KOLSE-760012 format. One record per residue (C-alpha): residue number from 1; residue in three letters; x, y, z. Coordinates in pm, 1 decimal. Layout:
BEGIN
nr|rest|c1|c2|c3
NUM|ALA|X|Y|Z
...
This chain:
BEGIN
nr|rest|c1|c2|c3
1|UNK|5833.3|15953.2|11561.7
2|UNK|6150.3|15788.7|11696.2
3|UNK|6112.6|15547.7|11988.6
4|UNK|6372.5|15741.7|12186.6
5|UNK|6145.9|16046.3|12175.9
6|UNK|5897.0|15874.5|12402.9
7|UNK|5902.9|15972.8|12768.1
8|UNK|6041.9|15735.2|13029.5
9|UNK|5700.2|15618.8|13146.4
10|UNK|5603.5|15512.3|12793.5
11|UNK|5936.0|15340.3|12737.1
12|UNK|5905.0|15143.5|13061.3
13|UNK|5554.8|15038.8|12960.2
14|UNK|5686.8|14924.5|12621.9
15|UNK|5972.5|14728.2|12778.9
16|UNK|5732.3|14557.2|13019.1
17|UNK|5580.9|14360.1|12726.1
18|UNK|5919.8|14216.5|12623.2
19|UNK|6098.5|13908.7|12753.2
20|UNK|6443.3|13935.4|12911.7
21|UNK|6645.4|13878.6|12595.1
22|UNK|6438.1|14123.8|12392.3
23|UNK|6481.6|14389.1|12659.7
24|UNK|6856.2|14336.1|12656.1
25|UNK|6876.8|14357.3|12274.3
26|UNK|6669.3|14674.5|12265.1
27|UNK|6873.5|14826.3|12545.1
28|UNK|7193.9|14772.8|12345.6
29|UNK|7076.0|14996.5|12060.5
30|UNK|7142.2|15330.0|12235.1
31|UNK|7224.3|15487.2|12571.1
32|UNK|6868.1|15608.5|12629.4
33|UNK|6722.3|15259.3|12596.1
34|UNK|7006.1|15109.3|12796.5
35|UNK|6906.8|15340.1|13082.7
36|UNK|6551.7|15213.2|13055.9
37|UNK|6675.4|14850.4|13054.6
38|UNK|6869.1|14916.9|13375.4
39|UNK|6579.0|15077.2|13556.8
40|UNK|6517.2|14858.1|13867.5
41|UNK|6139.7|14916.2|13863.2
42|UNK|6124.0|14722.9|13535.8
43|UNK|6227.0|14404.0|13715.2
44|UNK|5982.7|14311.0|13996.8
45|UNK|5950.9|13954.5|13868.2
46|UNK|6213.3|13709.7|13738.6
47|UNK|6159.1|13354.4|13611.4
48|UNK|6441.4|13119.0|13506.2
49|UNK|6421.9|12768.5|13363.9
50|UNK|6784.3|12657.1|13391.5
51|UNK|7107.9|12761.3|13565.8
52|UNK|7255.6|12876.4|13235.0
53|UNK|6992.7|13151.3|13214.4
54|UNK|7134.1|13305.9|13533.4
55|UNK|7458.5|13399.3|13354.4
56|UNK|7311.0|13570.5|13046.5
57|UNK|7309.2|13922.1|13197.1
58|UNK|6975.2|13998.3|13032.9
59|UNK|6812.4|14112.3|13354.6
60|UNK|6868.2|14347.6|13646.0
61|UNK|6878.5|14259.9|14013.5
62|UNK|6759.0|14544.2|14233.4
63|UNK|6540.2|14651.9|14522.0
64|UNK|6227.4|14631.0|14306.1
65|UNK|6251.0|14251.8|14275.3
66|UNK|5959.4|14088.1|14458.6
67|UNK|5918.2|13743.5|14302.6
68|UNK|6195.3|13505.3|14197.8
69|UNK|6156.7|13162.1|14043.0
70|UNK|6427.7|12916.8|13934.2
71|UNK|6264.2|12593.7|13821.0
72|UNK|6487.8|12347.8|13640.7
73|UNK|6324.5|12039.8|13485.8
74|UNK|6589.9|11840.7|13300.1
75|UNK|6748.6|11498.6|13294.5
76|UNK|7059.6|11662.3|13435.3
77|UNK|6872.4|11725.8|13760.1
78|UNK|6890.4|11351.8|13828.5
79|UNK|7268.1|11367.8|13796.0
80|UNK|7287.4|11663.4|14035.4
81|UNK|7079.0|11471.9|14286.6
82|UNK|7328.1|11188.2|14313.7
83|UNK|7538.3|11209.5|14627.8
84|UNK|7882.8|11353.7|14541.8
85|UNK|8080.8|11053.9|14662.5
86|UNK|7873.8|10823.3|14439.4
87|UNK|7914.2|11023.5|14117.3
88|UNK|8131.3|10898.9|13835.9
89|UNK|8394.9|11121.9|13680.7
90|UNK|8160.6|11189.7|13390.4
91|UNK|7878.4|11288.4|13621.7
92|UNK|8107.8|11518.2|13819.3
93|UNK|8208.3|11688.6|13493.9
94|UNK|7842.2|11752.2|13414.4
95|UNK|7786.0|11911.2|13752.3
96|UNK|8107.7|12115.1|13754.8
97|UNK|7973.1|12340.5|13479.7
98|UNK|7693.1|12477.2|13698.1
99|UNK|7726.3|12354.4|14057.3
100|UNK|7807.1|12701.8|14195.3
101|UNK|7584.2|12902.1|13957.2
102|UNK|7259.5|12906.8|14155.3
103|UNK|7433.0|12957.5|14490.8
104|UNK|7635.8|13250.3|14357.1
105|UNK|7323.7|13401.3|14205.6
106|UNK|7125.2|13370.3|14529.0
107|UNK|7408.7|13541.2|14718.6
108|UNK|7373.7|13836.9|14481.1
109|UNK|6997.9|13836.6|14531.4
110|UNK|7049.9|13857.2|14906.2
111|UNK|7279.4|14156.1|14862.1
112|UNK|7072.5|14351.4|14606.7
113|UNK|6708.1|14255.2|14662.9
114|UNK|6609.8|14323.0|15026.2
115|UNK|6239.7|14358.9|14942.0
116|UNK|6197.5|14010.6|14800.9
117|UNK|5856.8|13857.1|14887.5
118|UNK|5864.9|13509.2|14730.0
119|UNK|6128.2|13259.4|14616.3
120|UNK|6059.0|12933.5|14434.8
121|UNK|6341.8|12684.3|14363.3
122|UNK|6291.8|12351.2|14193.2
123|UNK|6549.9|12100.3|14077.9
124|UNK|6835.6|12307.7|14223.1
125|UNK|7037.9|12014.8|14351.8
126|UNK|7341.6|12219.4|14452.0
127|UNK|7167.1|12485.8|14660.1
128|UNK|7292.6|12467.1|15017.2
129|UNK|7148.1|12539.8|15357.9
130|UNK|7411.6|12809.7|15407.2
131|UNK|7303.4|13008.1|15103.0
132|UNK|6931.5|12980.1|15187.7
133|UNK|7011.0|13092.9|15542.9
134|UNK|7192.5|13403.6|15414.1
135|UNK|6896.8|13475.0|15186.6
136|UNK|6654.5|13452.5|15478.4
137|UNK|6868.1|13681.9|15687.7
138|UNK|6903.4|13938.7|15408.6
139|UNK|6543.3|13939.7|15283.0
140|UNK|6342.2|14012.5|15596.8
141|UNK|6020.6|14069.8|15398.4
142|UNK|6013.9|13718.3|15251.7
143|UNK|5666.0|13568.3|15280.3
144|UNK|5689.2|13254.5|15067.0
145|UNK|5974.5|13007.8|15029.2
146|UNK|5921.4|12707.4|14804.1
147|UNK|6192.2|12442.6|14776.5
148|UNK|6122.3|12139.9|14557.9
149|UNK|6365.8|11858.9|14482.8
150|UNK|6654.7|12053.2|14637.5
151|UNK|6844.9|11758.2|14778.0
152|UNK|7104.9|11946.5|14984.0
153|UNK|6842.5|12128.1|15184.3
154|UNK|6810.1|11987.1|15534.1
155|UNK|6671.1|12070.7|15876.8
156|UNK|6923.7|12355.1|15895.4
157|UNK|6705.7|12551.5|15653.9
158|UNK|6404.1|12488.9|15876.1
159|UNK|6605.9|12612.3|16174.7
160|UNK|6708.5|12924.5|15983.3
161|UNK|6344.8|12992.0|15892.2
162|UNK|6253.5|12972.2|16261.8
163|UNK|6527.5|13217.3|16357.9
164|UNK|6527.9|13471.8|16076.7
165|UNK|6213.2|13454.8|15862.2
166|UNK|5980.8|13665.7|16076.3
167|UNK|5756.8|13761.4|15780.6
168|UNK|5730.0|13407.1|15644.8
169|UNK|5373.9|13285.9|15575.1
170|UNK|5432.9|12974.2|15363.1
171|UNK|5722.7|12726.5|15365.6
172|UNK|5727.6|12439.1|15116.9
173|UNK|5996.8|12171.7|15117.6
174|UNK|5877.5|11902.9|14877.0
175|UNK|6097.5|11604.7|14783.6
176|UNK|6391.5|11737.0|14988.2
177|UNK|6532.0|11406.7|15109.0
178|UNK|6747.8|11544.6|15389.6
179|UNK|6456.0|11712.1|15567.9
180|UNK|6344.2|11493.7|15860.0
181|UNK|6015.1|11446.6|16039.6
182|UNK|6174.0|11577.1|16357.9
183|UNK|6278.4|11896.1|16178.7
184|UNK|5930.2|11949.0|16042.4
185|UNK|5767.8|11893.1|16379.8
186|UNK|6005.4|12139.3|16544.6
187|UNK|5924.5|12400.7|16280.7
188|UNK|5552.2|12352.8|16325.5
189|UNK|5587.6|12386.4|16701.4
190|UNK|5800.9|12701.2|16681.9
191|UNK|5611.8|12868.2|16392.7
192|UNK|5252.8|12738.2|16409.5
193|UNK|5110.3|13024.4|16202.0
194|UNK|5327.5|12944.1|15899.9
195|UNK|5169.0|12713.4|15641.2
196|UNK|5411.8|12420.4|15608.1
197|UNK|5403.2|12179.9|15313.9
198|UNK|5647.3|11888.9|15286.6
199|UNK|5538.3|11633.0|15030.1
200|UNK|5743.2|11311.2|15063.6
201|UNK|6046.5|11488.5|15216.8
202|UNK|6052.4|11306.8|15552.1
203|UNK|5974.2|10972.6|15381.5
204|UNK|6275.3|10971.7|15149.2
205|UNK|6612.5|10804.4|15213.9
206|UNK|6857.6|11072.8|15331.2
207|UNK|7216.0|11106.0|15213.9
208|UNK|7471.3|10867.1|15362.3
209|UNK|7837.6|10930.7|15427.2
210|UNK|8100.8|10709.2|15263.0
211|UNK|8189.7|10419.6|15483.6
212|UNK|7849.1|10380.5|15640.4
213|UNK|7722.7|10025.4|15630.3
214|UNK|7375.8|10117.7|15513.2
215|UNK|7424.2|9939.0|15179.9
216|UNK|7519.6|9618.7|15357.9
217|UNK|7219.0|9654.0|15585.7
218|UNK|6989.1|9702.2|15290.6
219|UNK|7131.8|9393.5|15117.1
220|UNK|7090.0|9190.7|15433.7
221|UNK|6726.7|9289.6|15461.5
222|UNK|6664.7|9181.2|15103.9
223|UNK|6817.8|8840.8|15181.5
224|UNK|6587.0|8806.7|15481.3
225|UNK|6281.4|8900.4|15275.0
226|UNK|6359.0|8639.6|15007.0
């Protein structure tokens, strides 16, 4: 019996056991299997481990997506986390290959996946408040938002969660250095029923603009200590 002779329900069940790349390869063998690959109900859950995986086109974004995870653990994350004005030319070249990738992908998610329930981002150093705000406005069903080591995220994301995330139940902003204690307290006051987690975020040194004398102040303090 040929695989294409199976009914759609059986084919979807078969595809559900395969990873993204295997699904794509199988879908390229004939039109029938390509139709199965493109079926939105096959894709309620997506996990990615690097920005490069977001450009492989071995998945489908659609209204069936409920859970999205992009968790990047690499030495390059440290480069991304350096403030732009402090990066060397070599470091900027490293970032230029992927700095817009996650943001562009999340914009597509906001447009195509209105029923999203949970998003987890880790090590996404180029993700901005603006993109997360658009995601919150587009995905009104979102219950869980986890942001870890996303250095460009600030109190603006907390403000957006207050304004737009009516279904939110859990907000996690761990190691996000531009989130302040004041922002966290305001969120807790405005949304007391939401579980808020913020490991180390308010204790980290926030970004500084070029020209600020914070480096001189730090050096002066060291001189006083010693």
